[in-house]
C-alpha positions in Angstrom: -108.9 42.7 -1.1 -108.6 41.8 -4.6 -105.9 44.4 -5.1 -103.8 42.9 -2.2 -104.2 39.3 -3.6 -103.0 40.6 -7.0 -100.0 42.2 -5.5 -99.0 39.0 -3.5 -99.5 37.0 -6.8 -97.2 39.3 -8.7 -94.5 39.1 -6.0 -94.7 35.4 -5.9 -94.4 35.2 -9.8 -91.4 37.6 -9.7 -89.7 35.6 -6.9 -90.2 32.4 -8.9 -88.8 33.9 -12.0 -85.8 35.1 -10.1 -85.2 31.6 -8.7 -85.5 30.0 -12.1 -83.2 32.7 -13.6 -80.5 32.0 -10.9 -80.8 28.2 -11.3 -80.5 28.6 -15.1 -77.4 30.8 -14.6 -75.7 28.3 -12.3 -76.5 25.4 -14.7 -75.1 27.4 -17.6 -72.0 28.1 -15.7 -71.5 24.4 -14.8 -72.1 23.1 -18.3 -70.1 25.7 -20.1 -66.8 26.0 -18.2 -64.0 26.9 -20.6 -61.8 23.9 -19.8 -58.7 23.5 -22.0 -56.8 20.2 -22.3 -53.3 19.3 -23.4 -51.1 16.2 -23.6 -49.1 15.3 -20.5 -45.7 13.4 -21.1 -44.2 11.6 -18.0 -40.5 11.8 -17.5 -37.8 11.0 -14.9 -35.4 13.7 -13.7 -31.9 12.7 -12.7 -29.6 15.1 -10.9 -26.0 14.4 -11.9 -22.9 15.3 -9.7 -19.3 15.0 -10.9 -16.8 14.3 -8.2 -13.4 12.7 -7.5 -13.7 9.7 -5.2 -11.6 6.8 -3.6 -12.4 3.1 -3.9 -12.2 1.4 -0.6 -12.0 -2.4 -0.7 -10.7 -5.3 1.5 -7.4 -6.1 -0.2 -4.7 -8.5 0.6 -1.2 -7.7 -0.7 0.6 -10.8 -2.0 4.3 -10.5 -1.5 7.2 -12.7 -2.8 9.5 -14.2 -0.1 12.0 -15.5 -2.6 14.1 -12.4 -3.1 15.0 -11.7 -6.7 14.1 -13.6 -9.8 11.6 -13.3 -12.6 7.9 -13.5 -11.7 5.5 -15.4 -13.9 1.8 -15.3 -13.2 -0.4 -18.4 -13.0 -3.7 -16.5 -12.9 -5.2 -14.0 -15.4 -5.6 -10.4 -14.2 -9.0 -10.1 -12.6 -9.7 -13.8 -12.4 -11.5 -15.3 -9.4 -9.2 -17.4 -7.1 -9.7 -19.7 -4.1 -7.8 -19.4 -0.8 -4.4 -21.2 -1.2 -4.3 -20.9 -5.0 -0.9 -20.5 -6.7 -1.1 -17.0 -8.3 2.6 -16.7 -9.4 5.9 -18.5 -9.7 9.4 -17.1 -9.3 12.0 -18.3 -11.9 15.8 -17.9 -11.9 15.9 -16.5 -15.4 13.6 -14.9 -17.9 14.1 -17.8 -20.3 12.6 -20.2 -17.7 9.6 -17.8 -17.4 9.1 -17.6 -21.1 9.4 -21.4 -21.4 6.7 -21.8 -18.8 4.4 -19.4 -20.5 4.8 -21.2 -23.8 4.0 -24.6 -22.1 0.8 -23.1 -20.9 -0.1 -22.1 -24.5 0.9 -25.6 -25.8 -1.3 -27.3 -23.2 -4.3 -25.1 -24.2 -3.6 -25.9 -27.9 -3.4 -29.6 -27.3 -6.6 -29.6 -25.4 -8.4 -27.9 -28.3 -6.9 -30.3 -30.8 -8.1 -33.3 -28.7 -11.5 -31.9 -28.6 -11.6 -31.4 -32.4 -10.4 -35.0 -33.0 -12.8 -36.7 -30.7 -15.9 -34.8 -32.0 -15.1 -34.7 -35.7 -17.9 -37.0 -36.7 -20.5 -35.2 -34.8 -19.5 -32.0 -36.6 -20.1 -33.6 -40.0 -23.7 -34.1 -39.0 -24.3 -30.6 -37.5 -22.6 -28.3 -40.1 -25.7 -26.1 -40.3 -25.7 -25.7 -36.5 -22.0 -24.6 -36.7 -22.9 -21.9 -39.1 -25.4 -20.5 -36.6 -22.8 -20.8 -33.9 -20.2 -18.9 -36.1 -22.7 -16.0 -36.6 -23.6 -16.0 -33.0 -19.9 -15.7 -32.0 -19.2 -13.0 -34.6 -22.1 -11.0 -33.1 -20.7 -11.5 -29.7 -17.4 -10.0 -30.7 -19.2 -7.0 -32.3 -21.2 -6.5 -29.0 -18.0 -6.5 -27.0 -16.4 -4.0 -29.2 -19.5 -1.7 -29.1 -19.6 -1.9 -25.3 -16.2 -0.2 -25.0 -15.1 -2.8 -22.5 -12.8 -5.4 -24.1 -13.0 -7.9 -21.2 -13.5 -11.3 -22.6 -12.5 -10.3 -26.1 -9.6 -12.8 -26.3 -11.8 -15.6 -25.2 -14.5 -14.6 -27.7 -11.9 -14.7 -30.5 -10.8 -18.2 -29.4 -14.4 -19.4 -29.4 -15.0 -18.0 -33.0 -11.7 -19.7 -34.1 -12.8 -23.0 -32.6 -16.2 -22.8 -34.4 -14.5 -22.0 -37.7 -12.1 -25.0 -37.3 -15.1 -27.3 -36.5 -16.9 -26.0 -39.7 -13.8 -27.0 -41.7 -13.7 -30.4 -40.2 -17.4 -30.8 -41.1 -16.7 -29.8 -44.8 -13.6 -32.0 -44.9 -11.2 -29.2 -45.6 -9.2 -29.5 -42.4 -7.0 -32.4 -41.3 -3.6 -33.3 -40.2 -4.3 -33.1 -36.4 -1.8 -36.0 -35.6 1.1 -34.1 -37.1 0.3 -30.9 -35.2 -0.2 -32.7 -31.9 3.2 -34.5 -32.2 5.0 -31.3 -33.0 3.5 -29.6 -30.0 4.3 -32.4 -27.7 7.9 -32.4 -28.9 8.2 -28.7 -28.3 6.7 -29.1 -24.8 9.2 -31.8 -23.9 12.2 -29.6 -24.8 10.8 -26.6 -22.9 10.1 -28.6 -19.7 13.9 -29.2 -19.4 14.5 -25.5 -19.4 11.8 -24.5 -16.8 13.3 -26.2 -13.8 11.5 -26.0 -10.5 10.2 -22.5 -9.8 9.1 -21.2 -6.3 5.4 -20.8 -6.0 3.5 -17.8 -4.5 0.0 -18.5 -3.0 -2.8 -16.3 -1.7 -4.4 -16.6 1.8 -7.8 -15.4 0.8 -10.4 -16.1 -1.9 -11.5 -13.3 -4.2 -10.3 -11.6 -7.3 -6.7 -11.5 -8.2 -5.0 -8.3 -9.5 -1.4 -8.6 -10.7 -0.3 -5.1 -9.6 -0.5 -2.8 -6.6 -0.9 1.0 -6.4 0.4 1.7 -2.9 -3.0 2.7 -1.5 -4.1 -0.7 -0.5 -5.8 -0.6 2.9 -4.8 3.0 3.4 -8.5 3.7 4.0 -10.3 0.9 5.8 -14.0 0.2 5.7 -14.2 0.6 9.5 -12.7 4.0 9.3 -15.3 5.3 6.8 -18.1 5.4 9.3 -16.5 8.3 11.2 -14.2 9.7 8.5 -14.4 13.5 8.2 -14.2 15.8 5.1 -10.6 16.9 6.1 -9.4 13.3 6.7 -10.7 12.1 3.2 -9.3 15.2 1.5 -5.9 14.7 3.1 -5.6 11.3 1.4 -4.7 12.9 -1.9 -1.5 14.4 -0.4 -0.3 11.1 1.3 2.9 9.9 -0.3 2.5 6.5 -2.1 5.0 3.8 -1.3 4.7 0.4 -3.1 6.2 -2.7 -1.6 9.2 -3.9 -3.7 8.4 -7.5 -3.2 4.6 -7.2 -3.9 3.5 -9.3 -6.9 -0.2 -8.4 -6.7 -3.3 -8.5 -4.5 -6.5 -10.3 -3.8 -9.8 -8.3 -3.5 -12.0 -10.2 -1.0 -15.8 -10.2 -1.0 -18.4 -8.5 -3.3 -18.9 -5.5 -0.9 -16.9 -2.3 -1.4 -17.2 1.5 -1.1 -16.7 4.7 -3.0 -15.9 7.7 -0.8 -16.1 11.3 -1.9 -16.3 14.9 -0.6 -19.5 16.6 -2.0 -20.9 20.1 -1.7 -23.8 20.3 0.8 -25.9 22.3 -1.8 -25.6 19.4 -4.3 -26.9 16.7 -1.9 -29.9 18.4 -0.2 -32.2 15.6 -1.2 -29.7 12.7 -0.4 -30.3 10.6 2.6 -28.8 7.4 4.2 -30.0 4.3 2.4 -30.8 6.1 -0.8 -30.0 4.2 -4.0 -27.7 6.1 -6.2 -26.3 5.3 -9.7 -22.6 5.9 -10.1 -20.7 5.9 -13.3 -16.9 5.4 -13.3 -15.5 5.5 -16.8 -12.0 4.2 -15.9 -13.6 1.0 -14.3 -16.7 0.0 -16.3 -18.9 1.1 -19.1 -22.0 0.3 -17.0 -23.6 2.3 -14.2 -23.2 0.9 -10.7 -26.2 0.8 -8.4 -25.0 1.8 -4.9 -26.5 2.9 -1.6 -25.6 5.8 0.6 -23.9 4.1 3.6 -22.3 7.0 5.5 -22.7 10.8 5.6 -20.5 13.0 7.7 -21.3 16.6 7.4 -18.8 19.5 7.8 -21.2 22.6 8.3 -18.3 25.1 8.4 -16.8 23.9 5.1 -20.4 23.3 3.7 -19.2 19.9 2.5 -20.0 16.3 3.4 -18.0 13.1 3.3 -20.3 10.5 1.6 -19.5 6.8 1.3 -21.5 4.8 -1.2 -21.7 0.9 -0.8 -21.7 -1.4 -3.8 -22.4 -5.1 -3.6 -21.2 -6.0 -7.1 -17.8 -7.3 -7.9 -16.5 -8.7 -11.2 -13.4 -8.8 -13.4 -13.7 -5.3 -14.9 -14.3 -3.7 -11.4 -11.3 -5.6 -9.8 
């Protein structure tokens, strides 16, 4: 009996030892895993696709109904105009048109001289502020030059010149406004006798005025984009362009416009309707345009898709 008890006792001890050994092995495995670490750097991946596209906008062609003559523009290229605005005038001779342009320049100069004269005393008190303004406008000119888009450069130059003139008034080194004003008024009076009465050309819609046409105006309508096929958009390139002989410009209405392009199916597998896409058009603007995918018409046989991107931003550069 004693021998049997000893045997059971030995078996129990061995079993306990095996259990403890197993637990120790498992604990060692958990606490001593060979985990290696490394730094993770987040990044954003952008897929870029190069393509030729067509800009589709609501454009109103402005035509002259006055036959021949010399056209003089009353609005700057790309400026925003209201419906019914006078955008151009038709003169009988080039001398008349030149005289009208010079009158506009004189009016602008007289307005600036008037501002300088009326505010001269104020400038003497705030010469230090004018120094800050001059530096600010010099930096503005440099920023415009660095951007690669010179829109607004002329206005920035005028602003800088105005601040410099004000500084000269504040220091007492600039005077003689009365003489300059009288000379300009005299020149204006003589030019007004040359101008005569030109015929006016107005626009019917509000929007951005452009003083030229390319012959593609309204060739593709926004309504047609929804069902336009790959073949139909590709055929636009071969259409002969014909510009209206009496067109003096156009008005781009609204801020919503489209870019239509034919893209390879393999390049747009991840693209869906409504996706936001960044588009860069070097000939139009130095900044990226945030657009959305408006229409996608797939041609499975050609393995291509007509894609139309919608943009809700319109400004002088884009017009």
